[in-house]
N, C-alpha and C positions, 0 to 999 in steps of 0.2 A: 086529951086525945086529939083534939083539933090542932093543938100546937105541934104535936108529933107529926101528924100528916103534913102540916105546912112545912115543917123542917125538911121532911123527905122530898117533898115536891120542889122545894127551893134548891136543895143540893143535887137532886137527880137532874134537874134542868140545867145545872151548872157544870163545872169541870168534872165532877164525879160521874155524872150521867154521860158526858162525852167519852170518858175513858171506858166506862162499862159498854157503851154502844160500840166503840171501836173494837173492844175485845170480842164482843158477840159477833160483829161483822167478820173479824179476822178468823175466829173459830168456824163460823158458818161457811165462810169462803174456802177455808182449808178442807172442811168435810166435803163440800160440793166438788172441789178440785180433785180430791181423792176418788170420789164416786165417778166423776166424769172421766178421769184417766183410766180407771179400771173398766168402766163401761166401753170406752173406745178400744181398749186393749182386747176385751172379750169379743167385740164385734169384728175387729181385724183378724183375730185368731180363728174365728169361725169361717171367714172367707179365705183363710190360708194365704194371707198376703206375703208373709216371709217366704213360704215355699214357692210361690209363683215368681216372686222377684228373684230369688236365689237360683231357680231353675233357668230363668231367662238370662241373667247376668253371669252365672257360673261362679258367683262368689257368695260367701255367707255374711248376711247383714240382718240385724234385728230391727227391722223397720217398725214393727208393731210397738216395741218398747219406746222407740224414739218418738213416734207420733203420740203415744199415750203421755209421755213426759211433757211434750209440747202443750198438749191440752191441759194437763195439770197445772203447769206454770202460767199458762194464759189465764185460767180461772183464778188462780191464787194471786196473780198480780192485780186482777180486778178487785179482789177482796182487800188486798193491801191498799190499793188506791182509795177504796171506800172507807177503810179504817182511818187512813190519814186525813181524809176529808172530814170525818166525824170529829177528829181531834182539832180541826181548824188549822191544820198545818198546810196552808196553801202553797207555800214555797216548795214543799216536798211533794205534795199530792198533785200539783199541777202538771209536772212532767209525766208522772205516771198516767194521769188522766188523758193527756194529749196522746201518749203512746197507745193507750187503750182505744181511744177514739180512732186513731189511724189504723190500728189493727182491725177494729170493728168495721171501719169503712173498706178495708182491703179484703174482708172475708168474702163478700160476694164475688170479687174477681178471683180469689183463690178457689172458691167452690166451682166457678165456671172453668178455671184452668184444670182442676181435678176432673171435672166432668168431661172436658175435651180429651184429657189424657186417658181416661177410662174408655171413652168411645174409640180413640185411636188404638189403644191396646187391644180392645175387643176386635176391631176391624183387622188389625195386623195378625192377631192370633188366628182368626177365622181364615184369612187369606193364606197364612203359612200352612195351616192344617189342610186346606183344600188343595193347594199346590203339591204338598208332599204326598197326599193321598192319590192325586191324579198321576203324578210322575211315578209313584211306586207301582201303578197298574201297567205301566209301559215297560218296554225292555231296554230303555235308554241306558240305565245303569249297567246292565249286563253287557250291552254292546261296547260301551266305553271301557269297561273293565277288561273285556276280552280283546278288543282291537287296539285301544290306546294305552291300556295298562294303568289307568288312573282310578282314583277312588270314586264311588258313586256321587253323582251331582244333585240328586233329588233333595237331600237335606241342605246342601249348600245353597241351592237356588231358593228354597223356601225360606231359609234364614235371611238371605239378601232381601227378599220381598218384605219380610217381617220388619226388618230395621228400616227399610226404605219408607214404608207406610208410617212408622213412628216418626221418621225424620220429616215427613210431610206435615204431620200434626204438630211438630215442635214449634214452628213459628206462631201458630195460633195460641199455643199454651204460653209462650213468652209474651205475646201481645196482651193476653189477659192479665198476666203478672206484671205488666208495664216495665219489663226489663228491656228498654230500648237499646242499651249498650250491646246486648247479646242478640236482640231481634234483627237488627240491620244486617250483620254479616251472615247470620243463619238464613234469613229471608233471601239474601242475594245468592247464597249457595244453593238453596232449594230451587230458586227460580232458574238458575243455570242448569241444574240437574233436570228440571222439568223441560227446559228447552232442548236439552241433549237427548231426552228419551226418544223423540221421533227419529233422530239420526241413528241412534243405537238400534232401534227396531228395524230401520231400513238396512243397516249394515248386517244385522243378524239374518234378515230375510235373504239378502244377496248372498251371503256366505252359505246359508242353508240350501238355497237353490243351486248354487255352484257345486256344493258337496254332492247333492243328489245327481246332478248332471255328470260330475266327475266319476261317480260310481257306475253310472249307466255306461258311459263311454269306456271305462276300464273293462267292464264285462264284455262289451262289443269287441273291443280290440283284442282282448285275450282270446275270445272264441274265434275271431277271424284269423289270428296268427296260428292258433292251433289247427284250424282247418287247412291252412296253406302248407302244413307239414314242414315248417321251417326248422323245427326241433331236430328232425332226422338229418337235415343238411348240416346243422351245427354240430351234431354228434359225429358226423363223418369228418368234420374239420378239427375234431379233437376236443370239443366242448363236452363236459361231463353231463350225465343225465340229471344230476342234482340241480344244475342251472337251467331254469325254465325260461326260454326265450319269450314265450307268450306272457308269462307273468311280468317279466322285465318291461316288455312293450306296454302292457296295460298299466303298470305302475308309472311309467314315464308320462303317458297320456293323463293319468290321474293327477300327477304333480303339476303338469302344465295348466290344467283347468282349475285346480284348487288354488294355485298361486295367483292366477288371473282373478279368481273370485275374491281372494284375500286382498288384492290390490284395490279392487272396486269397493270392498267393504271399508277399508281404511280411508278411501276418498270420501265415502258417505259419512264417516264420522266427523269430518271437517275439523280435526284436531291437528293443526299443522306441526306442532312439536313432535307428535308421535307418528302421524301419517306420512310426513315428508321423508324422514330418513328411512322408515320402513318401506315406503313405496319405491324409493330409489334403490334400496337393497333388492327388493323383489324384481324391479325392472332389470337390474344387472343380472340377476339369476335367469330371467326370461331371455335376455340377450345372449347369455352364455349357453343356454340349452341347445340351440342349433349347432354351435361350435362343438359342444360335448358330443352330440349325436354324430356330427361329421367326423370327429376324431375317433369315436368308437367304430364307425363304419370303415374308416381307413385302416385301422388296426385289424378289424375282423376280416375285411376283404383281402388285405395283404397276407394275413396268416393263412386263410383258406387257399388262396392262389399259390403261395409259395410252398405250402404243404403238399399240394398236388404236384407242382413242378419238382420239388425235392424227391418225391417218391419215384417220379419218372427218371430223373437223373441218377438216382441210386440204383435203379434196376438196369439202366444202360451201362453204368460203370461196373456192375457185377459181371456182365458179359465180356468186358475188356480185360479181365484178369487183374485189375488193379488191387484187388484184395490180397494178392500174393506178394506184392512188393515189400511189405513189412518183414516177411520171412527172409526175402533175399537181402534186404538191407541189414537185418538183425535187430530190428526195433519192435518185434512183435510182443516181446515181454512188456514193453512200456505201454503198448496199446491194450494189452489184455485181450478180452473177448470182442472188443470193438473192431468193426471192419472199416476199411478206408472209405468204401462207398457210403456207409452210414454216417461217417464223420463229415464227408463232403455235403451230404444232405442236411445234416445238422448245422453246418456252417452257412449254407444257403439260407436256411430258415432264420438263423441268428442275425446275419447281417441285413437281410431283408426287413426283419422286424425292427432293427435299429433305424434303418432309413424311414420306415413307416412311423416310428416313434418321433423322429425329427419333424415330419410333416404334421403329425397329430399335435405335437407341442407348439408348433407355429400356429396352428388353428386355434389353440387354447390361449395363445399369447404368452406361453412360457418360454421366453427367449433364452433365459439362463439354462434351462433344461435342454433346449435344442443345441446350444453351444457346447454343453457338457457332453451330450451324446455324439456330436460331431467330432469332438476331441477324442472321445473313446473309440470311434470308428477309425480315425487316423492311426491311433496307437495300435488297434487290433490289426489293421492292415500291415503295419510294420512287423508286428509279431508273427503274422501269417507268412510274410515274405521271409523273415528270418528262419522260421520253421521249415519252409521249402528249401532254403539254402542248406540248412543242416541236414535235411533228409537226403538231398542230392549229394552233399559232401560225404556223408557217411557211406552212401552207396558207392561213390568213386573210391573212397578209402578202402573199402572191402574189396572192390574190383581190382585195384592196382596192387594191393597186398597179396591177393590171390595170384596175380600174374607173376609177382616177384617170387612167391613161394614155389610156383610151378617151374620157374626158369632154372633153378638149381636145387639140388637136394641139400637138406640141412640148412636152408636159409630162412627158417621160421623166425629167428631173432631179427633178421633184417626186414622181413615182412612186417613184423610187429612195429619196428621203428618207423617204417614208411607209413603204416596205418596211423600211428600216433601223431606223426608230423602233419599228415594231411588233415586229420581230425582237429588238431590244434589250429591249423590255418582256417579250416571251415568254421570252427567255433568262433574265431575272431571275426570272420566275415559275417556270420549269422548274428552275433551280438551287435556288430556295427549296423547291420540292416535294421535290427530291432530298435536301435537308438538307445540302448541301455548303457549308459556311462561310456560314451564314445572316447573320451580322453583316457579313462582308465583302461579300456580295451586296447587302444593304440599304444599306451605306455607299456602295458603288460606284454603285448606281442613284440614290441621293439626290444624290450629287455630280454625276452626269451631268445630271439634271434641273436642278439648281441652276446648273450651267455653261451649259446651254441658255438658261435664263431670264436669267442675267446677260449672256450674249452677245446675246440679243434686245434687252435693255434698252440695252446699250451701243451696239448698231448703230442702234437707233431714235434714241437721244439724240444720238449724234455725227453720224449721217447726216441727221437732220432738224433740225439746228441752224438753218440758213438759213431753212427753211420756217417754223419756229416764230417766228423773229425777224420775218419778213414778216407773219405772222398777228397778232402782238402789236402791230406798228406800225400796221396797218390798224385794229385795234380801238381804239388810242389816237386815231387821226385821226378816226374816227367819233364817239368820245366828245367830242372838242373841238368838232366841227361841231354836235353836238347842244346843247352848252352855249351856243354863240354864238346859235343859233336861239332858245333859251329866253330869253336876255337881250334880244334884239331884240323879241320878242313882248311882253315885260313893259313895255318903254318905250312901245310903241305903245298899249298898253292904258291907261297913265296919261294920255297926251295926249288920248285920245278919251273918257275916262271922264266928264269934266264935261259934254260936249256930249250925249251920248246913252248912258245907262246900259244901255239894252237892247242897243244895238249893241255896247257894250263887252263885255257878257256873251256876246253871240254871237261877237264876235271872240275872246274868251278861250276859249270852247268850241271854236271853229274851230282856234285855235292848239294847244289841248290834243289835239285829234284828229290834227292834223298831227304833233305831237310823238310821239304814240303810234304813228303810222304809220312815222315815222322809226325809232323804237326797234325795231319789229317787223321792218323791213327790215334794220336792222343785225344783229339777231339771226339773221335768215335768212342 
């Protein structure tokens, strides 16, 4: 019996005992790891860790399972390290032992980081809930949705505060975890953000105060303009009732104040990359506002004054009988129901507004637009001059054609020819004055006159061929008779010359006078 116990003691204290001890440590460690992992998982499930994290991040993650597995493997690695140490496998157990020692030494820092994270999360959650509740009791969301047409900002602002608080706690968490590579840039970023917060608060306060002042001034200006009864004056000038002059004036004042507040807010932020171009743009807008107001005033005053003057001129022209001219000229069908007096008033308004538009464009610095309007005015003046020439020419054509028709009965055809010729001439002159294809008009007019001349020459030459032949034949016969008479007179003169010179002279003079009379008769 004693020998048996001695053998067991000797073998258990030797290699067999080490193997059995390692197996026991391994199994015990595995059981403890399983229990620890399950325990951690149950605890995390009771606090709804997955649900809280998923609701915050918006993504589905099984954090509870991950943490429980980490705990399981950590305990199991400790058991493996103990089993290897029991087997005296120092070359293998030493790395595991060092790793376990490092992990165990890191556990206090990890627990501190977790504690800081939990505290930060609690603070951020409380702040988000408080801000969301406070903003929901105000009418800010309803006003922004009604006036600006944007989504409610209460949830957005609360979320921003939530993540900002977590960001503030992040450097402390990284410091406890000794992650210096991440700590330095995050700490720098958080420091800059904390330094920027006062500037942002000042900018928000400036903009908020400016917004309140702008709203107050808009109400004052709107009521003041409404009291001055400017809307009725604008309605008389042709402005519709849908256009509220009071609201326009109030909106302009609101824009001026709010833009000034925005410029001051951007300057308070002290972000040159953003504030400088934005400030320059807003300054340009502020500099352009007086020119815009001046241009609008020029157009408005010009329209009101010329509308009044055009009505007076139209009424004066009605009494002169100018509206009867289209019937006399024969162009009433072209005008339709329009009266000449109304057309004159419309032309006055049209050209006056064009000149006002030139001045308004110059005030705004739109030189290209000003040049374009000037060119259009020049062209319109040429068109108007050509129209006046055509109007007067048609009147003269009808007048002269009427005179020709009244001069002789049955001369309707001749009167129409005269009317067409005069209208053609006047049409060429009118198109020439309008500046519409001068070379084409000149060429067409010249070809027309040339065609008329050639047609007249051909008609006279071909139609008068027989008459011209008879005239030439008669002239030839008369010339032959005259030559015969002269020859007969010469012979009688030679016969009687020797008998009586005096009588011969008289006979010769008599023959000469007769010949002269024949020539005059032939010429007649």
